[in-house]
N, C-alpha and C positions, 0 to 999 in steps of 0.2 A: 504494500500500500504506500503510495507516495505521500510526501508531506502535505501537499495541497488537499488531498483527500482526507487525511487525518484531521487537518484543521477544519475543513468544511464539516466533517462529521461531528467533531467536538462542538463547533459553534452551533450547528443545527440542533444536536441532541441536548446541549447545555441549555439553550434558550427554550427548547421545548419542555425541558424538565421544570423550569420556572413556570411556564405557562400551565403545564399539567397540574402542578401543585395548586395554583390559583383556581384552575377550572374545577378540579375535584373538590377542593375544600369549600368553595363557594356553592357548589351544587348541594352540599349537605345543608347549608343555610337556606338555599332556595327551596329545597324540598320541605324543610321544616316550616317555611313561610307560605307554602302552597304555590311555589313558582311554576313556570311553564309546563306544558304537557307535551304531547307528541304531535307530530305532523300528520296530515292526511296521507295515507299510504294505499297503494294498490293492494287489493286483497290477496292476489296470487303471488306477486313478486315481492311485496313488502317495500317497494321503492316509493320514495317521496313523490307525491303528485302535485303538491302545491307548496310554494315558498312559505315557510313557517318559522316561528321562533320556538325552540324546544328546550326543555330541561336537558342539561348535559347528560343525565343518566338515560335519556331516551335516544341518544345518538347510536346508530347501528352501522355495522359493516355495510358498505355500499352507499352510505349517505354522502352527499356532496354538500359543502357548506361554504359560507363566506368566512373570511378571516376575522377573528375576534380581536378587539382592541383591548389592551390592558391585560393584567393577570388576575384580576378579581372579577370573574364572571361566573354566572351560574346557568346561563342559557346561551344558546348559539342559534344562528340563523342557518337553516338548511334550505336547499333549493333542489328542484328536479335536476338531475345531472345533465340534461340537455340545455340548461340555462348556464350563463357564465357563473363560475364559482372559483374559489381559491384553493380549496382542500377537499380531499376525498378519504374517507375511512376505508382502508383496504384489508385490514386484518385485526383480529383481537385474540387475546388469550388470557387465561386466568393464572394468577400467581398461586403458588402453593401456600396452604395455610401455615400458620405459625405466628411468631411475633413480628410486628412491623419492623422492617429493616431497610432503610433507604439505600444502603449499599448493595443489597441483594437486588432490589428493584432496579437500580442503576445498571447492574449487570444484565438482568433479564431483558430490559428494553432493547438491547442490541439485536434481539430477534427481529425487531421491526426492520432492520437494515440487512437482514440475512436472507434465508431461503424464502420467507414470506414475500419480501420485496421482489426478489428474482422471479418467483412464480407469478406474481401479479403483474409486474411491469414487463418482464420478458428479457431483462438484462440485469446483471448484478449491480448493486448499489454503487460500487466503486467505479463502474463504467457509465453510470447514469448521470444525466444533467438534472434530475429531479431531487427534491429534498424530502427528508423524512422527519416527522415529529411524532409525538405520542402523548397520550393522557394516561396518568397512573393514579392509583389510590393515594390519598393523603393518610397521615396517621389517624386523623379523626374518622374518615370514611372507612378505613380499615377496621378500626375498633368498634365504631358505632353502627356501621351498616354492613359489615362483613364484605366490603368492597375489595375484590381481588382482580378486577378487570383492567387490562392494559389494552388501549386502542391505538393502532398504528395509522398514521395519517401521511398521505403523500401530497406534495404540492409542487408547482412549477415556479422556480424563482423568477422566471421571466414574466409572470403575471397570471391572470385568470385563464382557465381552460373551459372548453365546452365539451361535454361528453366525458365518459369515464377514461381514466388513464390506464385501465387494464389493457395489457398488450401493447402499450405505447412504444416499448423497446427503445427508449431514449433516456 
């Protein structure tokens, strides 16, 4: 792996970790206060059919979304993938039970830039022009909501895309 790739990965994953903590932590607050619900979805495919503001815990694999501003959010704007969007959730996995350990989570999120990315995009992360970020549980959501879900998100640093990035091979 060359130095540019390592720096890009560290910058993207580092900033994503900050965002992920804010997203997950504020989702707990939003849920407690009766925050956003889910988007209208196609009954068969589960795909978003109408632009909507959803609670972060209703975000699903295959959802396309607009970029969130700030790190203290509890909801996000999803759109049908055939509309301009900034990000796409392409993979998710659950972390093993046990005590909350941010260093273990930091290691596990590397799965987002490994086989899952290659399978979805069609090229390895190191050869791709696309960026990866993720959302992870916070200590509060881990302990109070049994949150173990990591969601992997792909975006194009060049700007918004239309359609899924699945098979983009770039």
